[in-house]
C-alpha positions, 0 to 999 in steps of 0.5 A: 300499176301504169297510169292507164290501169289506175284510171281504169280502176278508178272508172271501174270503182265509180261504175260499181258505186253507181251500180250499187247505188251507194249513199253519198257518205259511203260513195265518196269514201270509197272513191276517195280511198281508191283515189288515195291508193292510186296516188300512193301507188304511182299515179303521176301528180298531173293526173292525180291533182285534177282527179282530187279536185274533181272528187273534192268538187263532188264531195262539196256538191253532195255535202254543202247543202246551203251552197248546193241549193243556192248555186246548183239546185235553184238554177236547175229548178228554174230550168225545170219549170221552163221545161215542164209541159203545160197540163190541162185540168183533165190531164192533171186529174188523169195523172192523179187518178188511180194508183201505181203498182208493179209498173213502178218496179219496172221503172226503177231499173231494179225490179223486186222479183220476190215481191212479184212472186208473192202475188197470189193467183187464187181460184174463184170462190165457191159461189163464183165457181158455181155461177160459172158452172151453172148459170154461165154454162147454161147461158152459153148453151142457149146462145146461137151467135149466127141467129143473134147476128143474122136473124134477130139482130139482138139477143133473144127475149129469153136470153135477156130474161136469163140475164136479169133473173140470174143476176148477170147485170149485178156481178160487181154490186155488193150483196147487200144491194142484191148483187153477186159481190163477185171479185174482179177475177170472177167478172173477167171469167164470166165475160171471157167465157161468154165471149168464147160463145157470143161477143154480143152477149159478152158485151151486153154483160160487161158494160153494166159491170164496168163503167156503168154507171153502177161502178160510179154509183158504188164508188161515188154515189150518195147513200140515197143513190146507192139504196135506190139504184143499185138494187134496180141495176142488180136485178136488171129492172134498170138497164144502164148505159154511159154517155160520154162520147159525142161527135165533136169530142171523142178521146178529148174529154176536155172538149165536151161540148155538152154543157149544163147550166145551174138553174131552178126548175120544176121537178115533181111539182116543186121548184128545185135547184138543178141543171138544164142541158142539151146534149148529143152523144153517139156510140153508146152501148146499150143506149137503145135499151137503157133505162138509166143513163150516166151522162158526162157534161161540162157544168157552168154556174153563170148566176153563181147559185151554188156560190164560187166559180162559174166554170164547175168542170166535168160532171156526171149525173144519173138521168132516167131515160124517160126524162122529158127532152131525152130521145134515142136515135136509131141504132148503130151497127158496129161491124155487123155485130148487133149488140145494142148501140146507138146515139142519145140526144137531149134537148132542154133537159132539166135534172135536179142536183140530187141526180148528180153522182155524189150529189153537190159534192160530186160537181166537177169530179166527173173526170176523176170518177171516169178515169178511175173507173175506166182504168178498172174497166180497161183492166177487165172487160176488153182484156177478158173479151180478147183473151176469150177470143184468142183461147177459142182460136188457140184451141179450135184452130189448133184442132182444125190444123190437126184434122185438116189434111193436105197432101196426105199430111195434117196442115199443122205439120207444115212449117208455115202453118206452125209459124202461125200456130206458134204465134197463136199459142204464144200470144195466148199465153202472154195475154192470159198471164197479163189478164190474171196478174192485173186482176190480182192487183184490182182485187187487192184494191189497186187502180193502176191506170198505166197497167190497165192502159197497157192491158187494153192496148196490147191485149186487143192488138194481140187479139186482132193479130191472133184472129188474123193468123187463125183466119190464115190457117183456116182459109176458106172455112174462116172466110165463109160465114155461116153457122159452121164458122166459129171464127169469122165473127171474131174477125169482124168484131176485133176492130170494135175492141180496138176502138172503144174505151180509148182508141188504141193509137192514142192509148199507145202514143199518149197514155201508156208512157205519157202517164207512166213517165209521171206516175211510175217514175220514182221522182218525176211526180214529186219533182213536178209538185215541188216545182209547182209550189208557190213558196220559193223557199219551200219549193227549193227545200223540197226539190233539192233532195229529189234532184240529188236522188234523181241524179244518183238514180240516173247514174245508177241506171247508166251503170246497171245498163252497161254492166248488165248489157255486157254480161247479158243480165247475168250480173243481176241478182235474182231469186229464181233459178233455171229458165225462170231465173235467167229470164228474170236477169234479162228483164232486170237488164231491160228494166235498167235500160228502159229507166235510163232511156226514159230519163235521158229522153225526158231530159232531152225532149222535155215538154215536147214529149207530148208532141213527140208521140212516136218517141213516147209510143216506143218507150211505152212499148218497152214498158208494156213488154216488160209488164207482159213478160213479168206476167208470163214469169209470174204465171209460170211460177204460180202454176208450179213451173210445169215442164210441159209448159216450157215451150210456151214460157220460152216463146212468150219471153223471147217474143217480148224481149225481141219486141223490146229490142225493136222498140229500143232500135226505133227509139235510138234511130229516131233520137233528136240527137243522133250522137246521143242515140248512138251512145245510148244504144252502146250503153244498152246493148254493148253485146247485142240485142237480148233476143232475136225472137223465137226460132223455128224449133221453138215455133214447132214445139209450141205448135205441137202443143195445139195439135193434140189433147193434153194438160198444157193445151187445157191450161192454155185454153181454160175458161172458155165454153166447150161442148162435145156435141157433134151438131156444133162446129166446136163440138165436132172439132173436140171429138175429132182431135180426140180421135185423130191419133187413133184414126191416123194409125188406121189411116196409115194402114189403109194408105199403105194397103192402097199403095201396095195394091192390096185394096181398090179405091173404086170400092168400099175401102173400109169394107175391103180393109176389114175383109183383107185383115188390114183393119179390125172392126174397131179400127174401121169404126173409129176411122169411119166416124172420124172421116164423117166428122172431118167431112163436116168440119171442112164443109162450109155453109151455102145459102139459097140465092134468094136469101141474099136479096136486099130490100130496095132503098130510096 
């Protein structure tokens, strides 16, 4: 062999060793054997000698532990410590809160698809299904969202009574405290179904069942707090709210200006140790009607009455709303959606220490409590609400596009409308898959903070885009508000979902990759903890094996990125076959590419990554799309891989892959070192992008699934409130789409006869058609009923002019 071929063989073997992530002994043995073969096979000595020296240096580096720690690891550790970004206490607690789950597989560069396939998607329990079919169904039938919004500006008293009597406020509270003890899956199903009927009702139910403060009491409360408050919250005797956000501190909880001071004061006629504080909170959902406030504040102990430090950190207490000094402001009106929301104020309020969640043991643990429970709520409430909204759009806007005609053709048959319908259907499939997969994790006891941040951001954003597409399809019927309009309210409310529980811009820019890079990476968190070890010898001993493993991981992902990119993922060994297996291979490619890009970016940018928000956001986008795509594959497998759902699977996967490619493009184009960015692009995409996105033919296939009744449409939109009552807008759409094909056949006969001149358009056409034998009596009756439904469907509301009068204000 020529020297060039031997060098190529050595390079190839080195990449195979890295790709397979061999341990140091087999790795050096394989490379040494290959080099020996090259040396005796004709490789000239002036090439062989430096290669042997390189092999020897690598071998010494790997096996001479004491020498490596002193001359390699120690300098690297010093450099690493200098590059570590400073972490605030709240950042450190956020990174330590919750757990790490499937996102670690995605960060590994080599996801275990068999593990994903082992995650179950169980149906609701008998009690949960009975609640969905009974109280939830009856409540939905009661709700009149137009009246709630434009007449009462609140849920009617009978609805509030139903919520209390049927236990809607205690879905997650254990049965021993009078609650339902439902799973997270059931909680999500309830919120999703209510959201498909009234967002005001959905929000009213979801807040007591997520952040709180029932969840905080359940997880962190003292036995006395649980015994006292949980039964009252489950029955609705107490209505809770949680007060965190203030005018001066929104997403920056570390800047809470609301401070409490440990002191002695009077409570129920006795002097006790407690907290005196003043506070100002706003945007507090259920604040105007709450009887129990979960209040976050910063606690100080200047007189050291508790002993120890003066600054005691963020703390949460349970504050009855009738406590002296507590007052409510007037209501907020979030984009004309009248769920109860408003400011809360406190002036010189005294609260005994026993009101702190967890008692004295809970002092300073507030941020940990909040992050842990918030990650849970982010994975349930807002994703359920957004998915419910999108399922409504998919089902009912699809029906509208089938029955609404222009130029003698259903508008859903126009390619421009099909493009929008495909986005609606495909993103609905992605969202519901991600919702279900995350609920599995939560029900298994996981608290994946990174995954739930992904879910909150991407499902609310996709929800907003879907509603925009649905508005484009429905045009005037979506714009004209009134009882007939089932869509316009969602257009108003989606920005609220975007804003709450962490504004989406900050969630994308700071949280998803910012936390994921530390929590989900196989080595970074351990390296950080080793670097922070005060004992220098122990730090070096802990850091050294991590450095070796991290180096092998980096080289392995570089090799995997290149070879998987070159084969477009086909070299990846996956358990699936057919379309499922092929997509698993492409995601394995993207996982390796992401792990490589993340490592190189953290190495190049270091502690400045927090300030390079757009780089962090793009890496977060890749991680997010990997998670959503994993959920899509999981959902398709869990449902038995139905053949009719393949267009939805393909659309959802091609869209996720195209979004990943776009995020990578933005990352490499804006890399701090442009040459390195070009090199990474070449390693990741040696044969081009993994997907250009769904094509026109696939768009048409997905759109067609929304234009006719069928099992795929039912699976896609399952879990929302449905009615066939012709007095309601959604009922008329359900009846019309069921009759559309049969009525369409009669309509075509009628149009043919009119075009041929056999019928006169100036007279009763249907009567003429029966007399002329063009239609029989049954066809004429179906067509007449269908036409009446369509006239009602395309009609919009109109109001007396004087109903728009506004009272004069000074």
